[in-house]
SEPARO-533624 format. One record per residue (C-alpha): residue number from 1; x, y, z. Coordinates in nm, 2 decimals. Layout:
N
<NUM <X Y Z>>
...
END
This chain:
631
<1 <0.94 0.62 2.35>>
<2 <0.72 0.55 2.65>>
<3 <0.39 0.65 2.49>>
<4 <0.44 0.47 2.16>>
<5 <0.27 0.14 2.25>>
<6 <-0.10 0.06 2.15>>
<7 <-0.38 0.24 2.32>>
<8 <-0.60 0.00 2.50>>
<9 <-0.91 0.13 2.34>>
<10 <-0.77 0.06 1.99>>
<11 <-0.70 -0.31 2.06>>
<12 <-0.89 -0.55 1.86>>
<13 <-1.02 -0.89 1.99>>
<14 <-0.84 -1.20 1.87>>
<15 <-1.03 -1.48 1.72>>
<16 <-1.13 -1.77 1.94>>
<17 <-0.89 -2.07 1.84>>
<18 <-1.09 -2.33 2.02>>
<19 <-1.31 -2.59 1.85>>
<20 <-1.28 -2.93 1.67>>
<21 <-1.10 -2.97 1.34>>
<22 <-1.35 -2.88 1.08>>
<23 <-1.38 -2.93 0.71>>
<24 <-1.31 -2.56 0.66>>
<25 <-0.98 -2.62 0.83>>
<26 <-0.90 -2.92 0.62>>
<27 <-0.96 -2.70 0.31>>
<28 <-0.73 -2.42 0.43>>
<29 <-0.41 -2.37 0.24>>
<30 <-0.22 -2.55 0.51>>
<31 <-0.41 -2.88 0.40>>
<32 <-0.37 -2.83 0.03>>
<33 <-0.02 -2.92 0.01>>
<34 <-0.06 -3.27 0.16>>
<35 <-0.37 -3.30 -0.06>>
<36 <-0.16 -3.23 -0.37>>
<37 <0.12 -3.45 -0.26>>
<38 <-0.11 -3.75 -0.18>>
<39 <-0.30 -3.70 -0.51>>
<40 <0.04 -3.71 -0.70>>
<41 <0.15 -4.02 -0.50>>
<42 <-0.17 -4.22 -0.56>>
<43 <-0.17 -4.12 -0.94>>
<44 <0.17 -4.29 -0.97>>
<45 <0.06 -4.59 -0.78>>
<46 <-0.26 -4.63 -0.98>>
<47 <-0.06 -4.60 -1.30>>
<48 <0.21 -4.84 -1.21>>
<49 <0.00 -5.09 -1.02>>
<50 <-0.31 -5.09 -1.23>>
<51 <-0.33 -5.48 -1.24>>
<52 <-0.36 -5.50 -0.87>>
<53 <-0.73 -5.51 -0.74>>
<54 <-0.64 -5.32 -0.42>>
<55 <-0.52 -5.01 -0.62>>
<56 <-0.88 -4.89 -0.71>>
<57 <-0.99 -4.93 -0.35>>
<58 <-0.69 -4.74 -0.21>>
<59 <-0.73 -4.47 -0.47>>
<60 <-1.10 -4.41 -0.40>>
<61 <-1.04 -4.40 -0.03>>
<62 <-0.76 -4.14 -0.07>>
<63 <-0.97 -3.94 -0.32>>
<64 <-1.26 -3.92 -0.06>>
<65 <-1.01 -3.83 0.21>>
<66 <-0.82 -3.56 0.01>>
<67 <-1.09 -3.45 -0.23>>
<68 <-1.38 -3.43 0.01>>
<69 <-1.26 -3.10 0.17>>
<70 <-1.21 -2.94 -0.16>>
<71 <-1.55 -3.03 -0.28>>
<72 <-1.70 -2.91 0.05>>
<73 <-1.52 -2.58 0.02>>
<74 <-1.64 -2.54 -0.35>>
<75 <-2.00 -2.62 -0.24>>
<76 <-2.00 -2.37 0.03>>
<77 <-1.88 -2.10 -0.22>>
<78 <-2.14 -2.19 -0.47>>
<79 <-2.41 -2.17 -0.20>>
<80 <-2.29 -1.82 -0.12>>
<81 <-2.32 -1.72 -0.49>>
<82 <-1.95 -1.75 -0.57>>
<83 <-1.97 -1.89 -0.93>>
<84 <-1.59 -1.99 -0.95>>
<85 <-1.38 -2.18 -1.18>>
<86 <-1.34 -2.48 -0.97>>
<87 <-1.71 -2.59 -0.98>>
<88 <-1.66 -2.83 -1.28>>
<89 <-1.35 -2.97 -1.11>>
<90 <-1.55 -3.05 -0.80>>
<91 <-1.82 -3.22 -1.01>>
<92 <-1.56 -3.42 -1.18>>
<93 <-1.40 -3.54 -0.85>>
<94 <-1.76 -3.64 -0.72>>
<95 <-1.83 -3.82 -1.05>>
<96 <-1.50 -4.01 -1.01>>
<97 <-1.59 -4.13 -0.67>>
<98 <-1.94 -4.23 -0.77>>
<99 <-1.83 -4.42 -1.09>>
<100 <-1.51 -4.56 -0.92>>
<101 <-1.26 -4.39 -1.13>>
<102 <-0.99 -4.31 -0.88>>
<103 <-0.70 -4.21 -1.12>>
<104 <-0.92 -3.97 -1.31>>
<105 <-1.04 -3.80 -0.99>>
<106 <-0.69 -3.79 -0.85>>
<107 <-0.54 -3.63 -1.16>>
<108 <-0.81 -3.35 -1.14>>
<109 <-0.75 -3.31 -0.76>>
<110 <-0.38 -3.28 -0.83>>
<111 <-0.45 -3.00 -1.07>>
<112 <-0.71 -2.84 -0.85>>
<113 <-0.50 -2.83 -0.53>>
<114 <-0.19 -2.73 -0.73>>
<115 <-0.37 -2.43 -0.87>>
<116 <-0.49 -2.34 -0.52>>
<117 <-0.14 -2.34 -0.40>>
<118 <-0.03 -2.12 -0.67>>
<119 <-0.32 -1.89 -0.61>>
<120 <-0.24 -1.85 -0.25>>
<121 <0.13 -1.78 -0.32>>
<122 <0.03 -1.51 -0.57>>
<123 <-0.20 -1.35 -0.31>>
<124 <0.07 -1.28 -0.07>>
<125 <0.04 -1.18 0.30>>
<126 <-0.24 -1.00 0.46>>
<127 <-0.21 -0.63 0.54>>
<128 <-0.09 -0.53 0.89>>
<129 <-0.17 -0.17 0.85>>
<130 <-0.42 -0.14 1.13>>
<131 <-0.19 -0.33 1.37>>
<132 <0.11 -0.10 1.28>>
<133 <-0.11 0.21 1.33>>
<134 <-0.22 0.09 1.67>>
<135 <0.12 0.00 1.77>>
<136 <0.23 0.36 1.71>>
<137 <-0.08 0.52 1.90>>
<138 <-0.01 0.71 2.22>>
<139 <-0.09 0.51 2.53>>
<140 <0.00 0.75 2.82>>
<141 <-0.07 1.12 2.89>>
<142 <0.07 1.36 3.15>>
<143 <-0.23 1.52 3.33>>
<144 <-0.15 1.82 3.56>>
<145 <-0.37 1.92 3.85>>
<146 <-0.21 2.22 4.02>>
<147 <0.15 2.13 4.08>>
<148 <0.10 1.75 4.05>>
<149 <0.17 1.57 3.74>>
<150 <0.01 1.23 3.70>>
<151 <0.07 0.98 3.42>>
<152 <-0.27 0.84 3.30>>
<153 <-0.39 0.62 3.03>>
<154 <-0.52 0.80 2.72>>
<155 <-0.86 0.64 2.78>>
<156 <-0.88 0.85 3.10>>
<157 <-0.83 1.18 2.94>>
<158 <-1.14 1.40 2.99>>
<159 <-1.24 1.70 2.77>>
<160 <-1.09 2.01 2.95>>
<161 <-0.80 1.82 3.11>>
<162 <-0.47 2.02 3.13>>
<163 <-0.20 1.79 2.97>>
<164 <0.18 1.84 2.96>>
<165 <0.35 1.74 2.65>>
<166 <0.72 1.70 2.68>>
<167 <0.98 1.70 2.39>>
<168 <0.97 1.37 2.20>>
<169 <0.62 1.27 2.30>>
<170 <0.32 1.23 2.07>>
<171 <0.02 1.45 2.12>>
<172 <-0.23 1.21 2.30>>
<173 <-0.55 1.37 2.19>>
<174 <-0.68 1.69 2.00>>
<175 <-0.66 2.01 2.20>>
<176 <-0.54 2.38 2.22>>
<177 <-0.20 2.50 2.35>>
<178 <-0.24 2.69 2.67>>
<179 <0.12 2.78 2.76>>
<180 <0.46 2.72 2.60>>
<181 <0.61 2.74 2.24>>
<182 <0.73 2.45 2.04>>
<183 <0.75 2.29 1.68>>
<184 <0.55 1.97 1.60>>
<185 <0.63 1.71 1.35>>
<186 <0.30 1.67 1.15>>
<187 <0.42 1.47 0.86>>
<188 <0.21 1.16 0.96>>
<189 <-0.10 1.37 0.97>>
<190 <-0.06 1.61 0.67>>
<191 <0.23 1.46 0.49>>
<192 <0.41 1.79 0.51>>
<193 <0.78 1.77 0.62>>
<194 <0.83 2.12 0.76>>
<195 <0.76 2.14 1.14>>
<196 <0.46 2.33 1.25>>
<197 <0.53 2.61 1.51>>
<198 <0.27 2.61 1.80>>
<199 <0.21 2.88 2.07>>
<200 <-0.07 2.96 2.31>>
<201 <-0.40 2.93 2.12>>
<202 <-0.27 2.70 1.85>>
<203 <-0.48 2.39 1.77>>
<204 <-0.28 2.06 1.80>>
<205 <-0.39 1.71 1.68>>
<206 <-0.32 1.37 1.82>>
<207 <-0.05 1.19 1.64>>
<208 <0.18 1.50 1.60>>
<209 <0.52 1.47 1.77>>
<210 <0.65 1.74 2.00>>
<211 <1.01 1.82 1.88>>
<212 <1.14 2.08 2.12>>
<213 <1.01 2.26 2.42>>
<214 <0.75 2.12 2.67>>
<215 <0.41 2.29 2.66>>
<216 <0.07 2.26 2.82>>
<217 <-0.25 2.19 2.63>>
<218 <-0.62 2.17 2.71>>
<219 <-0.79 1.86 2.58>>
<220 <-1.08 1.93 2.34>>
<221 <-1.17 1.57 2.25>>
<222 <-1.14 1.23 2.39>>
<223 <-0.84 1.02 2.27>>
<224 <-1.09 0.77 2.10>>
<225 <-1.24 1.07 1.91>>
<226 <-0.93 1.25 1.82>>
<227 <-0.76 1.27 1.47>>
<228 <-0.51 0.96 1.52>>
<229 <-0.78 0.73 1.63>>
<230 <-1.00 0.84 1.34>>
<231 <-0.71 0.76 1.10>>
<232 <-0.69 0.41 1.25>>
<233 <-1.07 0.35 1.21>>
<234 <-1.05 0.50 0.85>>
<235 <-0.79 0.23 0.75>>
<236 <-0.99 -0.05 0.92>>
<237 <-1.31 0.06 0.77>>
<238 <-1.16 0.10 0.43>>
<239 <-1.01 -0.26 0.44>>
<240 <-1.33 -0.42 0.55>>
<241 <-1.56 -0.23 0.31>>
<242 <-1.34 -0.25 0.00>>
<243 <-1.54 -0.44 -0.26>>
<244 <-1.42 -0.79 -0.36>>
<245 <-1.27 -0.81 -0.71>>
<246 <-1.39 -1.06 -0.96>>
<247 <-1.07 -1.24 -1.08>>
<248 <-1.01 -1.29 -1.44>>
<249 <-1.06 -1.67 -1.41>>
<250 <-1.41 -1.64 -1.25>>
<251 <-1.52 -1.40 -1.53>>
<252 <-1.45 -1.68 -1.78>>
<253 <-1.61 -1.93 -1.55>>
<254 <-1.93 -1.75 -1.56>>
<255 <-2.00 -1.87 -1.91>>
<256 <-1.78 -2.18 -1.95>>
<257 <-1.93 -2.37 -1.65>>
<258 <-2.29 -2.35 -1.78>>
<259 <-2.16 -2.47 -2.12>>
<260 <-1.99 -2.77 -1.97>>
<261 <-2.32 -2.87 -1.78>>
<262 <-2.51 -2.85 -2.10>>
<263 <-2.25 -3.07 -2.28>>
<264 <-2.29 -3.33 -2.00>>
<265 <-2.67 -3.33 -2.03>>
<266 <-2.63 -3.37 -2.41>>
<267 <-2.38 -3.66 -2.36>>
<268 <-2.62 -3.84 -2.11>>
<269 <-2.93 -3.77 -2.34>>
<270 <-2.74 -3.92 -2.64>>
<271 <-2.59 -4.22 -2.48>>
<272 <-2.73 -4.29 -2.13>>
<273 <-2.36 -4.37 -2.03>>
<274 <-2.25 -4.21 -1.70>>
<275 <-1.88 -4.26 -1.80>>
<276 <-1.92 -4.04 -2.10>>
<277 <-2.06 -3.77 -1.86>>
<278 <-1.75 -3.82 -1.64>>
<279 <-1.52 -3.80 -1.94>>
<280 <-1.69 -3.46 -2.04>>
<281 <-1.64 -3.34 -1.68>>
<282 <-1.28 -3.44 -1.68>>
<283 <-1.16 -3.29 -2.01>>
<284 <-1.38 -2.99 -1.94>>
<285 <-1.23 -2.92 -1.60>>
<286 <-1.11 -2.57 -1.65>>
<287 <-0.75 -2.63 -1.58>>
<288 <-0.65 -2.31 -1.80>>
<289 <-0.87 -2.10 -1.57>>
<290 <-0.73 -2.25 -1.26>>
<291 <-0.37 -2.25 -1.36>>
<292 <-0.31 -1.98 -1.61>>
<293 <-0.38 -1.68 -1.40>>
<294 <-0.19 -1.76 -1.09>>
<295 <0.12 -1.87 -1.31>>
<296 <0.11 -1.56 -1.51>>
<297 <0.06 -1.35 -1.19>>
<298 <0.34 -1.50 -1.00>>
<299 <0.56 -1.44 -1.33>>
<300 <0.44 -1.07 -1.33>>
<301 <0.51 -1.04 -0.95>>
<302 <0.87 -1.19 -0.99>>
<303 <0.93 -0.95 -1.29>>
<304 <0.80 -0.65 -1.09>>
<305 <1.03 -0.74 -0.81>>
<306 <1.32 -0.70 -1.04>>
<307 <1.22 -0.34 -1.09>>
<308 <1.20 -0.29 -0.71>>
<309 <0.82 -0.31 -0.71>>
<310 <0.66 -0.53 -0.45>>
<311 <0.31 -0.65 -0.56>>
<312 <0.13 -0.77 -0.25>>
<313 <-0.16 -0.97 -0.42>>
<314 <-0.24 -1.12 -0.75>>
<315 <-0.57 -0.92 -0.76>>
<316 <-0.35 -0.59 -0.75>>
<317 <-0.15 -0.71 -1.04>>
<318 <-0.46 -0.79 -1.24>>
<319 <-0.62 -0.45 -1.16>>
<320 <-0.32 -0.21 -1.20>>
<321 <-0.34 -0.23 -1.57>>
<322 <-0.70 -0.14 -1.59>>
<323 <-0.72 0.17 -1.38>>
<324 <-0.86 0.49 -1.55>>
<325 <-0.82 0.74 -1.27>>
<326 <-0.51 0.83 -1.08>>
<327 <-0.49 1.02 -0.74>>
<328 <-0.16 1.15 -0.62>>
<329 <-0.04 1.30 -0.28>>
<330 <0.20 1.58 -0.33>>
<331 <0.47 1.59 -0.07>>
<332 <0.71 1.29 -0.09>>
<333 <0.52 1.15 -0.38>>
<334 <0.54 1.42 -0.65>>
<335 <0.80 1.62 -0.46>>
<336 <1.11 1.49 -0.29>>
<337 <0.95 1.52 0.05>>
<338 <1.17 1.76 0.23>>
<339 <1.27 2.13 0.20>>
<340 <1.58 2.21 -0.01>>
<341 <1.76 2.54 -0.04>>
<342 <1.59 2.69 -0.35>>
<343 <1.78 3.03 -0.34>>
<344 <2.02 3.24 -0.13>>
<345 <1.97 3.61 -0.18>>
<346 <2.21 3.87 -0.06>>
<347 <2.05 4.18 0.08>>
<348 <2.37 4.36 0.21>>
<349 <2.73 4.39 0.12>>
<350 <2.81 4.03 0.13>>
<351 <2.79 3.80 -0.17>>
<352 <2.54 3.50 -0.18>>
<353 <2.83 3.27 -0.14>>
<354 <2.95 3.46 0.17>>
<355 <2.60 3.44 0.31>>
<356 <2.58 3.07 0.26>>
<357 <2.93 3.02 0.41>>
<358 <2.85 3.20 0.73>>
<359 <2.51 3.06 0.77>>
<360 <2.64 2.71 0.73>>
<361 <2.90 2.77 0.99>>
<362 <2.63 2.81 1.27>>
<363 <2.37 2.58 1.11>>
<364 <2.61 2.28 1.14>>
<365 <2.55 2.30 1.53>>
<366 <2.17 2.27 1.48>>
<367 <1.96 1.96 1.44>>
<368 <1.67 2.14 1.27>>
<369 <1.55 2.01 0.94>>
<370 <1.63 2.35 0.76>>
<371 <1.96 2.35 0.91>>
<372 <2.05 2.03 0.74>>
<373 <1.93 2.15 0.41>>
<374 <2.17 2.45 0.44>>
<375 <2.46 2.21 0.50>>
<376 <2.36 2.01 0.20>>
<377 <2.35 2.32 -0.02>>
<378 <2.69 2.44 0.10>>
<379 <2.84 2.11 0.03>>
<380 <2.67 2.10 -0.32>>
<381 <2.84 2.44 -0.39>>
<382 <3.18 2.31 -0.26>>
<383 <3.18 2.55 0.04>>
<384 <3.43 2.46 0.30>>
<385 <3.22 2.51 0.61>>
<386 <3.39 2.71 0.87>>
<387 <3.41 2.64 1.24>>
<388 <3.17 2.82 1.47>>
<389 <3.20 2.90 1.85>>
<390 <2.98 3.04 2.13>>
<391 <2.67 2.89 1.94>>
<392 <2.34 2.94 2.12>>
<393 <2.02 2.78 1.96>>
<394 <1.67 2.88 2.04>>
<395 <1.48 2.56 1.94>>
<396 <1.26 2.60 1.64>>
<397 <1.35 2.97 1.61>>
<398 <1.71 3.00 1.50>>
<399 <2.07 2.99 1.60>>
<400 <2.35 3.25 1.68>>
<401 <2.73 3.20 1.70>>
<402 <3.07 3.33 1.61>>
<403 <3.21 3.25 1.27>>
<404 <3.54 3.39 1.12>>
<405 <3.53 3.65 1.40>>
<406 <3.19 3.77 1.30>>
<407 <2.85 3.74 1.49>>
<408 <2.61 3.54 1.28>>
<409 <2.24 3.49 1.33>>
<410 <2.01 3.26 1.12>>
<411 <1.65 3.19 1.17>>
<412 <1.30 3.33 1.17>>
<413 <1.26 3.71 1.12>>
<414 <1.16 3.76 1.48>>
<415 <1.45 3.56 1.61>>
<416 <1.71 3.74 1.40>>
<417 <1.55 4.08 1.46>>
<418 <1.57 4.01 1.83>>
<419 <1.93 3.88 1.83>>
<420 <2.06 4.18 1.61>>
<421 <1.82 4.46 1.67>>
<422 <2.00 4.71 1.43>>
<423 <1.91 4.47 1.14>>
<424 <1.54 4.45 1.24>>
<425 <1.42 4.71 0.98>>
<426 <1.60 4.56 0.68>>
<427 <1.49 4.21 0.78>>
<428 <1.12 4.34 0.81>>
<429 <1.15 4.49 0.46>>
<430 <1.30 4.16 0.32>>
<431 <1.02 3.96 0.49>>
<432 <0.76 4.19 0.32>>
<433 <0.92 4.13 -0.02>>
<434 <0.85 3.76 -0.04>>
<435 <0.67 3.46 0.08>>
<436 <0.71 3.09 0.15>>
<437 <0.94 2.91 0.39>>
<438 <1.25 3.13 0.45>>
<439 <1.54 3.18 0.69>>
<440 <1.69 3.53 0.75>>
<441 <2.07 3.59 0.81>>
<442 <2.22 3.88 0.99>>
<443 <2.59 3.95 1.04>>
<444 <2.74 4.19 1.29>>
<445 <2.41 4.39 1.32>>
<446 <2.35 4.41 0.95>>
<447 <2.09 4.22 0.74>>
<448 <2.30 3.99 0.51>>
<449 <2.06 3.77 0.32>>
<450 <1.75 3.55 0.29>>
<451 <1.77 3.17 0.24>>
<452 <1.46 3.03 0.06>>
<453 <1.34 2.68 0.08>>
<454 <1.12 2.47 -0.14>>
<455 <1.01 2.10 -0.17>>
<456 <1.16 2.02 -0.51>>
<457 <0.94 1.86 -0.77>>
<458 <1.07 1.50 -0.89>>
<459 <1.24 1.48 -1.22>>
<460 <1.06 1.35 -1.53>>
<461 <0.70 1.41 -1.41>>
<462 <0.58 1.57 -1.74>>
<463 <0.69 1.26 -1.93>>
<464 <0.53 1.04 -1.65>>
<465 <0.19 1.19 -1.67>>
<466 <0.20 1.18 -2.06>>
<467 <0.27 0.81 -2.02>>
<468 <-0.01 0.76 -1.77>>
<469 <-0.25 0.91 -2.02>>
<470 <-0.13 0.67 -2.31>>
<471 <-0.20 0.37 -2.06>>
<472 <-0.56 0.47 -2.03>>
<473 <-0.57 0.71 -1.73>>
<474 <-0.82 0.97 -1.82>>
<475 <-0.84 1.16 -1.50>>
<476 <-0.56 1.27 -1.27>>
<477 <-0.60 1.45 -0.93>>
<478 <-0.36 1.60 -0.69>>
<479 <-0.45 1.58 -0.32>>
<480 <-0.25 1.72 -0.03>>
<481 <-0.25 1.84 0.33>>
<482 <-0.04 2.14 0.21>>
<483 <-0.20 2.47 0.16>>
<484 <-0.42 2.49 -0.14>>
<485 <-0.24 2.77 -0.31>>
<486 <0.08 2.55 -0.31>>
<487 <-0.11 2.26 -0.44>>
<488 <-0.27 2.45 -0.72>>
<489 <0.07 2.60 -0.81>>
<490 <0.23 2.25 -0.85>>
<491 <-0.07 2.11 -1.04>>
<492 <-0.06 2.39 -1.29>>
<493 <0.32 2.34 -1.34>>
<494 <0.25 1.96 -1.41>>
<495 <-0.06 2.01 -1.62>>
<496 <-0.30 1.86 -1.36>>
<497 <-0.65 2.01 -1.39>>
<498 <-0.78 1.90 -1.05>>
<499 <-0.60 2.00 -0.73>>
<500 <-0.73 2.00 -0.38>>
<501 <-0.53 2.12 -0.07>>
<502 <-0.57 2.16 0.31>>
<503 <-0.69 1.79 0.30>>
<504 <-0.69 1.57 0.62>>
<505 <-0.68 1.18 0.59>>
<506 <-1.06 1.14 0.59>>
<507 <-1.09 1.42 0.31>>
<508 <-0.85 1.20 0.09>>
<509 <-1.07 0.89 0.16>>
<510 <-1.38 1.08 0.06>>
<511 <-1.22 1.18 -0.28>>
<512 <-1.13 0.82 -0.35>>
<513 <-1.47 0.69 -0.25>>
<514 <-1.66 0.95 -0.47>>
<515 <-1.46 0.84 -0.76>>
<516 <-1.53 0.49 -0.70>>
<517 <-1.90 0.56 -0.67>>
<518 <-1.89 0.71 -1.02>>
<519 <-1.77 0.37 -1.15>>
<520 <-1.40 0.48 -1.17>>
<521 <-1.11 0.23 -1.13>>
<522 <-0.89 0.43 -0.90>>
<523 <-0.51 0.43 -0.85>>
<524 <-0.40 0.61 -0.53>>
<525 <-0.03 0.69 -0.48>>
<526 <0.12 0.83 -0.15>>
<527 <0.39 0.79 0.11>>
<528 <0.27 0.89 0.44>>
<529 <0.06 0.77 0.74>>
<530 <-0.20 1.04 0.63>>
<531 <-0.24 0.86 0.30>>
<532 <-0.29 0.51 0.45>>
<533 <-0.67 0.53 0.46>>
<534 <-0.70 0.65 0.09>>
<535 <-0.46 0.38 -0.02>>
<536 <-0.67 0.11 0.15>>
<537 <-0.99 0.25 -0.01>>
<538 <-0.86 0.27 -0.37>>
<539 <-0.90 0.00 -0.64>>
<540 <-0.50 -0.02 -0.62>>
<541 <-0.30 0.17 -0.36>>
<542 <0.07 0.23 -0.43>>
<543 <0.31 0.34 -0.15>>
<544 <0.66 0.49 -0.20>>
<545 <0.86 0.32 0.06>>
<546 <1.23 0.39 -0.03>>
<547 <1.28 0.53 0.31>>
<548 <1.09 0.28 0.51>>
<549 <0.73 0.32 0.41>>
<550 <0.58 0.20 0.74>>
<551 <0.21 0.23 0.77>>
<552 <0.15 0.36 0.41>>
<553 <0.34 0.04 0.28>>
<554 <0.13 -0.19 0.49>>
<555 <-0.18 -0.02 0.37>>
<556 <-0.10 -0.04 0.01>>
<557 <-0.15 -0.32 -0.26>>
<558 <0.19 -0.23 -0.44>>
<559 <0.51 -0.09 -0.28>>
<560 <0.77 0.09 -0.47>>
<561 <1.11 0.03 -0.30>>
<562 <1.28 0.28 -0.53>>
<563 <1.22 0.64 -0.46>>
<564 <1.08 0.70 -0.80>>
<565 <0.71 0.75 -0.85>>
<566 <0.75 0.71 -1.23>>
<567 <0.77 0.33 -1.17>>
<568 <0.40 0.34 -1.14>>
<569 <0.38 0.31 -1.51>>
<570 <0.62 0.03 -1.50>>
<571 <0.38 -0.16 -1.26>>
<572 <0.09 -0.08 -1.49>>
<573 <0.27 -0.22 -1.79>>
<574 <0.37 -0.53 -1.61>>
<575 <0.03 -0.59 -1.49>>
<576 <-0.11 -0.55 -1.84>>
<577 <0.13 -0.79 -1.98>>
<578 <0.07 -1.05 -1.72>>
<579 <-0.31 -1.02 -1.75>>
<580 <-0.29 -1.03 -2.13>>
<581 <-0.07 -1.35 -2.11>>
<582 <-0.31 -1.51 -1.87>>
<583 <-0.61 -1.42 -2.09>>
<584 <-0.44 -1.56 -2.40>>
<585 <-0.36 -1.89 -2.21>>
<586 <-0.71 -1.91 -2.09>>
<587 <-0.86 -1.87 -2.44>>
<588 <-0.64 -2.12 -2.60>>
<589 <-0.67 -2.37 -2.32>>
<590 <-1.04 -2.35 -2.31>>
<591 <-1.06 -2.38 -2.68>>
<592 <-0.86 -2.70 -2.66>>
<593 <-1.07 -2.83 -2.38>>
<594 <-1.39 -2.76 -2.58>>
<595 <-1.26 -2.97 -2.87>>
<596 <-1.17 -3.26 -2.62>>
<597 <-1.52 -3.21 -2.46>>
<598 <-1.68 -3.28 -2.79>>
<599 <-1.48 -3.59 -2.85>>
<600 <-1.55 -3.72 -2.49>>
<601 <-1.93 -3.65 -2.54>>
<602 <-1.91 -3.88 -2.86>>
<603 <-1.74 -4.16 -2.67>>
<604 <-1.39 -4.13 -2.81>>
<605 <-1.21 -4.03 -2.49>>
<606 <-1.25 -4.24 -2.16>>
<607 <-1.22 -4.06 -1.82>>
<608 <-0.87 -4.16 -1.75>>
<609 <-0.74 -4.08 -2.08>>
<610 <-0.93 -3.75 -2.06>>
<611 <-0.76 -3.67 -1.74>>
<612 <-0.42 -3.72 -1.89>>
<613 <-0.51 -3.53 -2.20>>
<614 <-0.63 -3.23 -1.98>>
<615 <-0.28 -3.25 -1.80>>
<616 <-0.12 -3.21 -2.14>>
<617 <-0.32 -2.90 -2.20>>
<618 <-0.22 -2.78 -1.86>>
<619 <0.15 -2.81 -1.95>>
<620 <0.10 -2.60 -2.26>>
<621 <-0.10 -2.34 -2.07>>
<622 <0.18 -2.32 -1.79>>
<623 <0.46 -2.28 -2.05>>
<624 <0.28 -2.00 -2.21>>
<625 <0.18 -1.83 -1.88>>
<626 <0.55 -1.84 -1.77>>
<627 <0.63 -1.58 -2.05>>
<628 <0.49 -1.32 -1.80>>
<629 <0.81 -1.34 -1.59>>
<630 <1.04 -1.25 -1.88>>
<631 <1.18 -0.90 -1.94>>
END
């Protein structure tokens, strides 16, 4: 589609890539792998060639070269107030350099860089939600001046401009229809699958897709101030303002690091031996903090993948098990996301099956969403769909044709009444007797039936919500772009006490932000573009992406590849188990490190032996953390 490329005003500047190689770049993830490899190599050389005088010199040189960037990165983080688990490791590396203990320092560096690699692997890739939103934004518009139509950039649209929107094009800015009738796909804005009919006087929003006839509209807002641009900005703002999460390891480091420093001071005060201080630092290096969490998280991520759950960051897996508030979109999340035939009612002499049979005959020639639902229902009831001839469709209104020698009209009440005038009175009476999404059927001038549509609720939801509550979710909200009456009705059916309808994307974001401001840990689940800003804002955002996902999947922290919202509880259980195993590994590992720290302070463990002892503790921690991948 010609207007689906990014708008110029939505493009973001790229970072300047010039400049000399800096310590920060050396400390980047790309540098950590060679650092870990070099550390492993030199440890091996040091242990096998300890009798050669040059081994210490080479070891110290490589320890400075590989450990320097790591220490510098840790120091910068500490100056910014990031009291992380790797401070003791950095002190141990510096101590090993100063006291000429290369093997001890390189063993610690090996552990440190290896833990970093695991951490980066667990974090996954950065979200591309804003880029995908921008890529789908309208770029061109058709402005009319008299009989002349000119193609202009969306940046050049002025309030009051007359714009032509052809079938298949995206609405370039907010406006009001001046001439023409059509239907719009508004799913990316409201989440609702049913097309929205527009006619002169109808308000249209940027981001909607024109499905049928061309129409003219008057621009009421600049493209940069219209709804689609606001969605882009909401996602960008949500991602940039989302509060950083204190990881599990860093929470333990807050108290373990000061204890280690106190132990070092005590060892120095008791002996005056700097090697004892280094030994304490080496055995106290919080390997369980650095290794246990990423190993358990990677195991949890792999286990989730086997359940078709993609966890995009380690932080998301840690947080999902502790949420206490859940916010759900309605359409496509708690419902199947498209209208199905809920009932076929006969209002004349024909049976329900006859009405469906004749209606399916003409509907098979229509590409309308509701027509496809009729075909699916006919197939479900084992109806052999008859052939139709002389079929004429009024886009977005209905279809008429000959089926089994009878003239059949299916569509809106206005369309069917106009096509078969003698049925108008009965059609009007049928329309007054009900509400909701419906199509009317007339055959040979007589009203024959009504086809009612509904977006079916997913199976298993009552049990799903009960399980959520057992997992500690104390508050559940239903938010939707659908009309409030429909949202409230579904909420009552599911036992949800808080329901809010007629919500635009920024309204959903405000709901999530208000909950976060109350101190809530919020899980947001949705499936559409309109949910992307709220998914980005929540503590954990989960997107259903069985049918592609698109922008919502990019904005979310966790993606469900199966079309099954009940797997949210599976993700919570996996997250809780992985975090519990990591916590168990940390506590046991730190306990063993604490015992070794006392022994080192008393002079029983030299630095090199302490480093190797610490690696033994690492192995035990890793083996325990690997349990998170089972099941």
